[in-house]
N, C-alpha and C positions, 0 to 999 in steps of 0.2 A: 794752428794745430792743437794747442792746449784746449781751445774751446770745443773742437770736434771730439777730442779724447774724453772730455767731461760729459759731453752729450751722449757719446756711445756708451760710456760707463753707466750713465743713468738708464739708458735704454736696456742694457744687458742686465742691470740689477732689478728692473721691473718688467722683465720679459714675460712674467706670468700674467700680466694685465694686458688685455688687447685694447690699447688706446686708440688704434687707427693711425692714419697718416698724420704727421706733425709738420706744420708749416712755420717757417721762420722768415721774417722780413729783414732784409739787410740792404742798405744803400738804395732804398726805394723799390727793391725787387723782392718778390716772394719766392722762397726756396723751400722744397720739400725734403725732409730728412729721410734718407734711406736707412731703414732699421737693419737690414741684412748686412750691408757693407759698412754701415756706420758713417757714411758720407752724406753730402748734401747734393741734391740734384736740382738744377735750374730748370724746372718744368712748370708750366702753367697748370694750375689745378683744374680738375674736371669735376664739377658739382654733380652729384647724383640726385635724381628727383626723390622727394619724400613720399613714401608709400605707407598708407595706413593699413591696407590689407595686401595679401599676396596677389599674384597675378591671376591665379585660378579662382579667386573669390568672386561670387556673383550674388545679387539680391533680386528677389521676385516678390512684388506686392500682390497679395491675393485677398479678396474679400468675398465671403460666402461662396467658396469654391464648389461646395456640394450642390448648391441651388443656383443654376445659371440664370433662371428667370428673376430671382430676387437680386442677383448681382446686377442685372441690367436695370432694374427699376430703382435700385438704391442710389441715393444721391451721394455726391462726393463728400469727403470729410473736410473740405475747405469751403470757405465763404469768399466769393470774389466780389469786390466793389471797385468803383472808379473814384479817383480823387478829383478835386476841382481842376487840376491841371490836365486831366484826361489819362492819367497813369493807372494801370491795373494793379490793384492791391489785393492780396489774399490773406486771410487769417484762418486759423484752425478752429473748428467747432469745439464747444466745451464737451467735457467727458460726460456730463449729464445728458446733453442732447444726443450724443452718440449712443449711450446706453438706452435712452428712451426710444430712439428709432429702432434699435435692435429688438427690444422687447415688443414694440408695437408690430414689427414684422412677423413675430412669432407669438402673437397674443393668444392664439388658440391652444398653445401648449402650456398655458398657465394653469397650475393646479388649483389655487385658491387665492383670493384677495381679501379674505376676512382679516381684519386688524391692520390692514395697510393704510397709510395716511390718505385722507380724502383729497388733499391738495395735489399730491403727486398722482393719485389715481385719476383725477379729472384731466390732467395733462396727458396721461397715458391713453385715456379714452379718446380725447380729441386727436391725438397722433394716429391712433388706429382708425379713427373715423376719416381722417384725411387720406389715408391709404385705402379707404373703402373696404376694410376688413370685414365689416358687418354686412356687406352685400353678398358674401359668399354663402351658399345654401347650408352647408354643414358646419364648417369651421366658424362662420359668423355667428350662428346660433349658439354654439358652444362658448364662444368668447363672450357673447352678450349675457348668457346665463351666469357666468362668473362675476360679472359686474353687478347684475341685479341681485344676486344672492348676498353680496357684501354690502351694497350701498342703498338698495331699495328705492325710495322715492327720489333720491338724488339723481339717479339715472333718468327717471321720468316720473313726475308727479301729476301731470295732466296730459291727456291724450285726446286729440280731436281727429276723428276719422269720419267726419260728416261727408256723405256721398263718396266714400272711398271703399266701396265694396270690392273692387279689384285688388286693392292693397291688402284687404283682410284675407282674401282668398289666396294671395301669393305669399304673404308673410304671417300666416295664422300662428305658427309655432313661436315666432319671434314676439308677436303681440302677447301671446299667453305667458311669455317669460317675464313680462313686466310685473313688478310687485309693488304693493303699497300705493297704488294710484288713488288720488282723491277726486279726480274728475275724469269722466269718460263720456265722450260724445260719439254715438253710433247712429246718428240720425240719417234717414234716407238711404239705408243700406240693404233693405229687403232681406233681412236675415232669416225670418221665420221662427217657428217654435222649436225646431229640432237642430238649430245650429250649435256647433261646439263652443263658440264664444259665449253664447248665452248660458250654457251649462257651466262654463268656466267662471262666470260671474258669481256663482254660489260657493266658490272655493274660498278657503281661508286667506289665500294670497291677495284677494280683492275685497276683504272685509273692511278695508279702510276707505272704500269708495263712498263719498258723501254727495256727489252730484252725478246722476246717471240720466242721459238723454237717449231715449229709444223711440224717437219720433219716426213714423212711417217705416216700420219694420215688419209689417204683415204678422203682427202678434195676435194671438187669440187668448181665450180663457185658459186653454191648456198650457200655453207658454207661461202665463202668469202663475199658474198653479205650480209648475215646475220651479220657477224662479223664486217663489216665496216659501216653498216647502221647508228648507232648512231654518228659516226665520220663524215660521209658525210652530214648528215642532221642537227643533233642537236649539233655538235661540242663537243661531250662527248664520253666517253669510252676510247679507246686506242689511244687517241690523243697525248700522250707523248712517243709513241713508237719510239725507236732508232734503234734496231736490230730486224729483222724479218727473220725467216728461214721457208720457205715453200717448201723445196726441197723434192723430192721423192713422190710427189702427182701428178700422171699422169693425173688426171681428171681436173686439173686446165688448162684453155685455155687462149687465148688472151683476152677474155671477163673478166675473173676473175682478170687478171693483171690490167685492167682498174679500178677496185674497189680499188686497192692498192695505186692509185695515190692520194688518200685523206690523206695519212700519209705524211704530209709535213715535219715532223721532222726526217724522216728516214735517218740514216747514213750508214747502211749496210743492204743489201737484198740478199737473196739466193733463186732463183727459178729454180735451177738445177733439172732435172728429171721431169719437168712438161710437159704437152701436148701442147706446143706452136706450132702454125702453121707457122707464119712468125716471126722468131727470130730476124731478123735485124730490123724490124719495131718496135718490142717491146723494143729492146735496145735503139733505137733512142727516142722512146716515154718516157721511164724512164729517159733518160738523159736530155731531154728538159723540162719535167714537174716537176721532183723532183730534178734534179741536181746530179744524181748518175751516176758514170762512171763504165763501164764494166771492171772487173778485170781479167787479164790473169793468175794470180797466185791465188791459194786457200787462202782465208783469214783466219786469226787466230780466228776471232770472231765466226766462225762456226765449230770449232774443238771439241766443247762440253767439253773442259777442264776447262774453266772459270766458268761454271755454276755448283754450288754445293749447297747443302742444308746448310744454315747458319741461326743461331738464337737460341733462347732458346729451341725451339721444335725440334732441330736436332736429339736428342736421341729418341724423341717420334716417328718421322718418321722411324727411324731404328727399333724401336719396332714393328711398323706396318709391315715393310718388313719381319722381322723375323717371325711374326705370320703367314703371308701369305706363307712364305717358308715352315714352318712346316706343314701347311695344304696342300701345294702342294706335300710334300714328301709322305704324306698318300695317295694322289691320284696316285702318281707314283707307290706305292706298289700295288694298285688295278690294275694299268695298266699291271704290270708284271704278275699278276694272270690271267688277261684276254688275255694275249698274245697268250696262247695256243688256246683259243676259236676263236681268230681272224684267227689263222692259219688254223683252220678247217672251217672257213667261217660262224660261228654261229652268229657273230655280224658284223655290218657295220663298216668299217674302216673310222675313222675320220682323214681328212688331217690336218697336223700341220700348224700353221700360218706361213706365209713367214717371215723370219727374216729380220732384218734391213740390214744385211751385203749384202744380195743378191740385195736389192734395191740400195745400195751404189755402187755396181759394175755396175749396169745398168746406174746410173747417170754419172759415170766416162766414160763409153762408149759413152753416148749421148753428153757430153760436160759440161763445167763449166759455169754456169750463175750466178755469184756472182757480186754484185755491191757495190760500196763504194763512199763516198763523199770526194772529194779532198779538202785538206786544202790549203787556200790561203797563199802563201809565198811571202815575200818582197824580190825580187831579182833585182839587178841593171843591166839593159839591155841597149843597145844603143837606141837612140831616134827613129830611123827608126823602130826597132822591136816593141817599145812601141806603136808607131802610128799604125803600122799594127795590133798589138794585139787589140788596141782600136776599130779599124774599124771592126775587126772580132766580137768583143763583141757586137758592135752596130747592126751588121747584124744578129747575133744570137738572139738578143732581138727583132728585128723587125720580124723575122720569128716566134718566140714564140708568140708575140702579134697577128700576123696574124692567127696562128693556134688557139689561144684562142678565137679570134673573130669568126672564123668558127664554133668552138664548141658551142659558145654562140648562134649564129644564128640557128644552128641545134637544140639546146635545146629549143629555143623559139618557134620553129615550133611545137614541141611536148610538152607534159605536163612535168613540172619539176619533179614530182614524179609519179611513176607508181602505180597501184593498189597493186601490190605485196609489194612495199616499204612501203605503208601506212599500210598494214597488218602486216608487220614486226615491224614497229614503235609502233603499238598498242599493240604488245606483250610485249614491254619493260616497 
């Protein structure tokens, strides 16, 4: 009784604190103290389950709730792997990869990437490329322009579109967005003189092009005049050009070769398969005014093996080519169906485009007109030979100066720029 009175006194004295039920073990049994009556009840305790949240609390995991399509395509935030024992183990992705995936999903909403680190930008470009964001017609072009404006030749420094005229027609605006290209191969594309891409070559965005291959593109003297007008008059455009291939263009004549003399930095030139009338005169003119020597052996610069697509957007260009090939396969299936109709004469037969191999055979038959610039080598020769060589150099210089004076006097008689040249310059 004394023990129960002391316990009840303690309970009444600390009644303001809600301590909950009190249990006392006596003689191996657990008793609960009744606070109201002050006694002890011999009742087995009922343990209550521990609840972190209330009963009405619920949690719903939502990802990209606004865009259902993006939610379906988005990968899970966990990486699942199997152990050696065959057990499934999962680990959470890093915060960097989650943020990178989110930005690549919305890459077309980026305002600018100027000043952004190149290492992270390359990972962002590859993540967007894996999601085929640059394949979309409008948003892909906008996203590609943001990268090219900020990183230039890192996105693409060399572009090879040899015999890819369908890719050029489908992705012309995307191709025009590339800046600071150093190598561009447009061989066997049949572009012609009035194509937008040839006009784009004269812009400042492609003034860094050093290697330009325009083999078999149906070019004429008018196309060369348009392409060289900024260099001849404004000293802009393709002024840094080192290698130029204009072979397999039979509409280019001696007049068109005269426009090429404005490229003073040329090291290699190929005009095989052009419509030249006086070949010997053209060879002498190129040697005297540009300093290029006619090569008797085919040069390695024009074998098209060195020009490849290089840069961050290499896989993007491959995706474009695959899409064009898939569309072309569907057209081939339609051709097989219409083959029977053509046999019976119900449709007009369309002649296939002449391939580049046939034109190459014609150029081999006509002759090789490739030029290169000789490298000056220090060689120890006898004094007589050195003196003779110096006299020859002086005579060559005098001849060159005499020809230049004749050209200047002939130009002074006429206007410096024709009306056609002024019209061309006003278009740029």
